[in-house]
C-alpha positions as CSV (number, residue, x, y, z in Angstrom):
1,X,92.1,104.1,145.4
2,X,89.3,102.1,144.0
3,X,86.2,102.5,146.0
4,X,84.4,98.9,146.5
5,X,80.6,99.5,146.3
6,X,77.8,97.5,147.2
7,X,74.2,98.3,146.1
8,X,70.9,97.6,148.1
9,X,68.2,96.9,145.5
10,X,68.0,95.8,141.9
11,X,65.1,97.8,140.6
12,X,65.0,100.9,138.2
13,X,66.9,103.0,140.7
14,X,69.9,100.9,140.9
15,X,70.0,99.5,137.2
16,X,69.3,103.0,135.7
17,X,70.7,105.7,137.9
18,X,73.5,104.1,140.0
19,X,75.2,100.9,138.3
20,X,75.8,102.6,134.9
21,X,78.0,105.1,136.6
22,X,79.7,102.9,139.0
23,X,80.6,100.6,136.0
24,X,81.8,103.7,133.9
25,X,83.9,105.4,136.5
26,X,87.5,104.0,137.3
27,X,87.1,105.2,140.8
28,X,84.5,102.6,141.7
29,X,84.0,98.9,141.4
30,X,80.7,97.1,142.0
31,X,81.6,94.4,144.4
32,X,78.1,93.2,145.8
33,X,74.5,93.5,145.2
34,X,71.8,92.6,147.6
35,X,68.1,91.8,146.0
36,X,65.4,89.4,145.8
37,X,66.1,88.9,142.2
38,X,69.2,86.9,143.0
39,X,69.3,85.0,139.5
40,X,68.8,88.3,137.4
41,X,71.4,90.1,139.2
42,X,74.0,87.4,139.3
43,X,73.6,87.0,135.4
44,X,74.1,90.7,135.0
45,X,76.9,91.0,137.2
46,X,78.7,87.8,137.3
47,X,81.7,89.2,139.1
48,X,79.8,90.6,142.0
49,X,78.8,88.9,145.3
50,X,74.9,88.7,145.3
51,X,73.1,88.9,148.6
52,X,69.4,87.9,149.3
53,X,69.9,89.8,152.7
54,X,70.8,93.5,152.7
55,X,72.1,93.1,156.2
56,X,74.6,90.4,155.2
57,X,76.0,92.6,152.5
58,X,76.3,95.5,155.0
59,X,78.4,93.2,157.0
60,X,80.7,92.3,154.0
61,X,84.3,93.6,155.1
62,X,85.3,93.8,151.4
63,X,83.0,97.0,150.8
64,X,83.7,100.6,151.4
65,X,80.4,102.1,150.3
66,X,76.9,101.2,150.5
67,X,74.3,102.6,148.0
68,X,70.7,102.4,149.4
69,X,68.1,102.2,146.7
70,X,65.7,100.2,148.7
71,X,61.9,101.5,149.2
72,X,61.7,104.8,151.2
73,X,60.8,103.2,154.4
74,X,64.0,101.3,154.5
75,X,66.2,104.1,154.0
76,X,66.7,104.9,157.5
77,X,67.4,101.3,159.0
78,X,69.8,100.0,156.3
79,X,71.7,103.5,156.1
80,X,72.0,103.2,160.0
81,X,73.4,99.7,159.9
82,X,75.8,100.4,157.1
83,X,77.1,103.5,159.0
84,X,77.4,101.6,162.2
85,X,79.4,98.9,160.1
86,X,81.9,101.7,159.1
87,X,80.8,102.0,155.5
88,X,80.3,105.3,153.6
89,X,76.7,105.6,152.4
90,X,74.6,107.2,149.4
91,X,70.9,107.2,149.9
92,X,68.3,107.6,147.3
93,X,66.0,110.4,147.6
94,X,64.1,111.1,149.7
95,X,66.6,110.9,152.3
96,X,64.3,109.5,155.1
97,X,60.6,109.6,155.7
98,X,60.9,111.2,159.2
99,X,63.1,114.1,160.3
100,X,64.3,112.6,163.5
101,X,65.8,109.6,161.4
102,X,67.7,112.0,159.3
103,X,69.1,113.8,162.3
104,X,70.1,110.2,163.7
105,X,71.9,109.4,160.5
106,X,73.8,112.6,160.4
107,X,74.9,112.0,163.9
108,X,76.1,108.2,162.9
109,X,77.9,109.6,160.2
110,X,79.8,112.2,162.1
111,X,80.6,109.7,165.0
112,X,81.7,107.1,162.4
113,X,83.7,109.6,160.3
114,X,81.8,108.4,157.1
115,X,80.6,110.1,154.2
116,X,76.7,110.3,154.0
117,X,75.1,111.9,150.8
118,X,71.8,111.8,149.3
119,X,71.4,111.2,145.5
120,X,69.8,114.6,144.3
121,X,70.9,113.7,140.8
122,X,68.7,116.3,139.1
123,X,71.1,119.1,140.2
124,X,73.1,117.5,137.0
125,X,70.3,117.8,134.6
126,X,71.3,119.8,131.7
127,X,68.2,122.0,131.7
128,X,68.5,122.7,135.3
129,X,72.3,123.8,134.8
130,X,71.0,126.0,131.9
131,X,68.7,127.8,134.1
132,X,71.3,128.4,136.8
133,X,73.5,129.5,134.1
134,X,71.2,132.0,132.6
135,X,70.5,133.5,136.1
136,X,74.2,133.7,137.3
137,X,75.0,135.4,133.9
138,X,72.1,138.1,134.4
139,X,70.4,137.0,131.2
140,X,67.2,137.2,132.8
141,X,67.8,140.0,135.2
142,X,66.3,139.7,138.8
143,X,63.9,136.7,138.7
144,X,60.3,137.4,139.8
145,X,58.4,134.1,138.9
146,X,60.1,130.7,138.7
147,X,57.8,127.5,137.8
148,X,59.1,123.9,137.5
149,X,57.2,120.9,136.7
150,X,57.7,117.3,136.8
151,X,54.6,115.8,135.1
152,X,53.5,112.6,133.8
153,X,50.5,111.1,132.0
154,X,49.8,108.3,134.4
155,X,45.8,108.7,134.9
156,X,45.6,105.1,136.1
157,X,46.8,103.9,139.4
158,X,49.4,101.3,139.2
159,X,50.0,98.5,141.9
160,X,53.6,99.6,143.2
161,X,55.0,100.6,146.5
162,X,55.4,104.3,145.4
163,X,51.7,104.5,144.6
164,X,50.6,102.4,147.8
165,X,49.4,103.8,151.2
166,X,52.7,102.9,152.9
167,X,55.3,104.9,154.7
168,X,57.1,107.4,152.5
169,X,54.8,106.6,149.5
170,X,53.2,109.1,147.0
171,X,54.4,111.8,144.6
172,X,55.3,114.5,146.9
173,X,58.1,112.2,148.3
174,X,58.8,110.7,144.9
175,X,59.2,113.8,142.5
176,X,58.9,116.6,145.2
177,X,62.4,116.2,146.4
178,X,63.9,116.8,143.0
179,X,61.9,120.1,142.5
180,X,62.5,121.3,146.1
181,X,66.2,120.5,145.9
182,X,66.7,122.5,142.7
183,X,64.6,125.5,143.7
184,X,66.7,125.7,147.1
185,X,69.9,125.4,145.1
186,X,68.8,128.5,142.9
187,X,67.2,130.7,145.4
188,X,67.8,129.5,148.9
189,X,65.3,129.4,151.6
190,X,61.8,131.0,151.0
191,X,60.0,133.1,153.5
192,X,56.7,131.1,153.4
193,X,55.2,128.1,151.8
194,X,51.6,127.5,150.4
195,X,50.8,124.0,149.4
196,X,47.9,121.9,147.7
197,X,48.8,118.0,147.9
198,X,46.0,115.7,146.9
199,X,44.7,112.3,145.7
200,X,43.3,113.3,142.3
201,X,43.1,109.9,140.5
202,X,40.2,107.5,140.8
203,X,41.4,104.6,143.4
204,X,44.6,106.6,144.5
205,X,46.0,105.4,147.9
206,X,48.5,108.1,148.1
207,X,49.0,111.6,147.0
208,X,49.4,111.9,143.1
209,X,49.4,115.7,142.4
210,X,50.9,118.7,144.3
211,X,51.3,122.3,143.8
212,X,53.6,124.2,146.1
213,X,54.1,127.9,146.1
214,X,57.5,129.0,147.7
215,X,57.2,132.6,148.9
216,X,60.5,134.8,148.5
217,X,61.0,138.5,148.6
218,X,60.0,139.8,145.2
219,X,59.5,136.6,143.7
220,X,57.2,133.3,143.7
221,X,58.6,129.8,143.0
222,X,55.7,127.3,141.8
223,X,56.6,123.7,142.0
224,X,54.0,121.3,140.0
225,X,53.4,117.5,139.6
226,X,50.3,116.2,137.8
227,X,49.6,112.5,136.6
228,X,47.2,113.9,133.9
229,X,49.7,115.7,131.2
230,X,49.5,114.1,128.0
231,X,50.7,117.2,126.3
232,X,54.3,118.3,125.8
233,X,55.6,118.9,129.4
234,X,56.6,122.1,130.6
235,X,59.7,121.8,132.4
236,X,60.9,125.3,133.3
237,X,59.2,128.9,133.0
238,X,61.6,131.5,134.4
239,X,60.5,135.3,134.2
240,X,63.0,138.0,135.1
241,X,63.0,141.8,134.5
242,X,65.4,141.3,131.6
243,X,63.8,138.2,129.8
244,X,62.1,134.9,130.2
245,X,63.3,131.3,129.7
246,X,60.8,128.6,128.6
247,X,61.9,124.8,128.5
248,X,59.7,122.0,127.5
249,X,60.6,118.1,128.1
250,X,62.8,116.4,130.4
251,X,66.7,116.3,130.5
252,X,67.5,113.3,128.2
253,X,69.8,111.2,130.6
254,X,66.9,109.0,132.2
255,X,65.5,108.1,128.7
256,X,68.9,107.3,127.5
257,X,69.9,105.2,130.4
258,X,66.7,103.3,130.4
259,X,67.5,102.3,126.7
260,X,70.8,101.1,127.9
261,X,73.1,103.9,126.7
262,X,76.1,103.9,128.7
263,X,77.3,107.1,130.4
264,X,80.8,107.1,128.6
265,X,82.5,110.2,127.3
266,X,81.7,113.8,128.0
267,X,78.8,114.3,125.7
268,X,76.8,111.2,126.2
269,X,74.1,113.4,127.8
270,X,74.1,116.2,125.4
271,X,70.4,117.6,124.5
272,X,69.3,117.6,120.8
273,X,69.1,121.2,119.5
274,X,65.3,120.5,118.9
275,X,64.9,120.4,122.5
276,X,66.6,123.4,123.6
277,X,64.6,126.1,125.6
278,X,63.8,129.5,124.4
279,X,65.0,133.0,125.6
280,X,62.4,135.8,125.3
281,X,63.7,139.4,125.6
282,X,62.4,142.9,124.4
283,X,64.5,142.3,121.2
284,X,62.9,139.1,120.4
285,X,63.5,135.4,120.9
286,X,66.3,132.8,120.4
287,X,67.0,129.2,121.3
288,X,69.6,128.7,124.2
289,X,72.0,125.9,123.9
290,X,71.5,123.5,126.9
291,X,74.3,122.9,129.0
292,X,75.4,119.2,128.9
293,X,74.6,117.5,132.1
294,X,75.8,114.4,133.5
295,X,75.0,112.4,136.5
296,X,78.5,111.1,136.9
297,X,79.4,114.5,138.1
298,X,77.9,113.5,141.3
299,X,79.8,110.3,141.5
300,X,83.1,112.0,140.6
301,X,82.5,114.5,143.4
302,X,81.6,111.6,145.6
303,X,84.8,109.9,145.0
304,X,86.9,113.0,145.7
305,X,84.8,113.5,148.9
306,X,85.5,109.9,150.2
307,X,89.2,110.2,149.1
308,X,89.7,113.4,150.7
309,X,87.2,113.6,153.6
310,X,85.8,116.7,152.2
311,X,82.0,117.7,151.8
312,X,80.0,115.3,149.8
313,X,78.1,116.6,146.5
314,X,75.0,116.7,148.3
315,X,74.9,117.0,152.2
316,X,72.7,115.2,154.4
317,X,71.9,118.6,156.0
318,X,70.5,119.9,152.7
319,X,68.5,116.8,152.0
320,X,67.0,117.1,155.4
321,X,66.0,120.7,154.7
322,X,64.3,119.3,151.7
323,X,62.3,117.0,153.8
324,X,61.6,119.7,156.3
325,X,59.6,121.5,153.5
326,X,57.9,118.7,152.2
327,X,56.5,118.0,155.9
328,X,55.5,121.8,155.8
329,X,53.8,121.4,152.3
330,X,51.7,118.6,153.8
331,X,50.9,120.6,156.9
332,X,50.0,123.6,154.5
333,X,47.7,121.6,152.4
334,X,45.9,119.9,155.3
335,X,45.4,123.3,157.1
336,X,44.6,125.5,154.0
337,X,47.3,127.8,155.4
338,X,50.5,129.8,154.2
339,X,53.0,128.7,156.5
340,X,55.9,131.1,157.5
341,X,59.2,129.3,157.5
342,X,61.9,129.6,160.1
343,X,64.1,126.6,158.8
344,X,67.7,127.6,159.0
345,X,69.2,127.9,155.6
346,X,72.0,125.0,155.0
347,X,75.5,126.6,155.4
């Protein structure tokens, strides 16, 4: 079975994080793209149908799957239209901008017996998989402190929708979903949340810096994003009773995909040994070979889910829990309070 895919959008998300994998995997075929960049998409994908209107593409009977990479405010209406049209749907993160919209999409997917999944691709980062492996193997002992960063050096505000004052804009909704989803995957639901979310740059129109503290029994998880980090970027700092793991720099997949490297073969995403993280114990320190990641893992699992009717690689309920925590983070920041959590853990 070949899954016939249509992609909404032709920006960075579509061209870097989705289309290369649809092209590389035999389970998928790119049949259509909707974009205002009609000529560019037609030149790059001469065998695909190019639509200027996403609604027209959604109505295309020759498609099985819609991948929604539109701006955040359009995640709900276009995904809802696709589900009503009987299409399976992948939505870029964040899932939606309002909790009630997420509930509505989950209901629509169930009613139409379609797969609905959210692209939390950073679960397939090699450094994250390495942290997961070290914890599961007990190399760090019980974890008492977990710190994760997604920092950049962007001290000047850019003229993009992500940095505007529109619905779904701001860094909390841009990078926050990655960090929250990874933390929930590792440790489950926290007991409480304390957050600082701010507009730190001159001329900022939406939040551009955050620090979220997730409170667990016997552990703190601190999630940070700053636009002022020109130094080597700390990615993970994990402190346990048996040792610590410290990792700098991002997983290499995004940079390689931006350079046009295609995700072919098993080791295209392997990290350079010079970038390995370091394990510190009472006996000394040593580099830890990073697990080789690969965002193709998401799409392999998606294809299996569509073929079998099983659970997708990231469920909509999991993504909605991420959104709930982001909304609670805003409340915590605005009120200056630590907020106890009663959000049910996703099964």
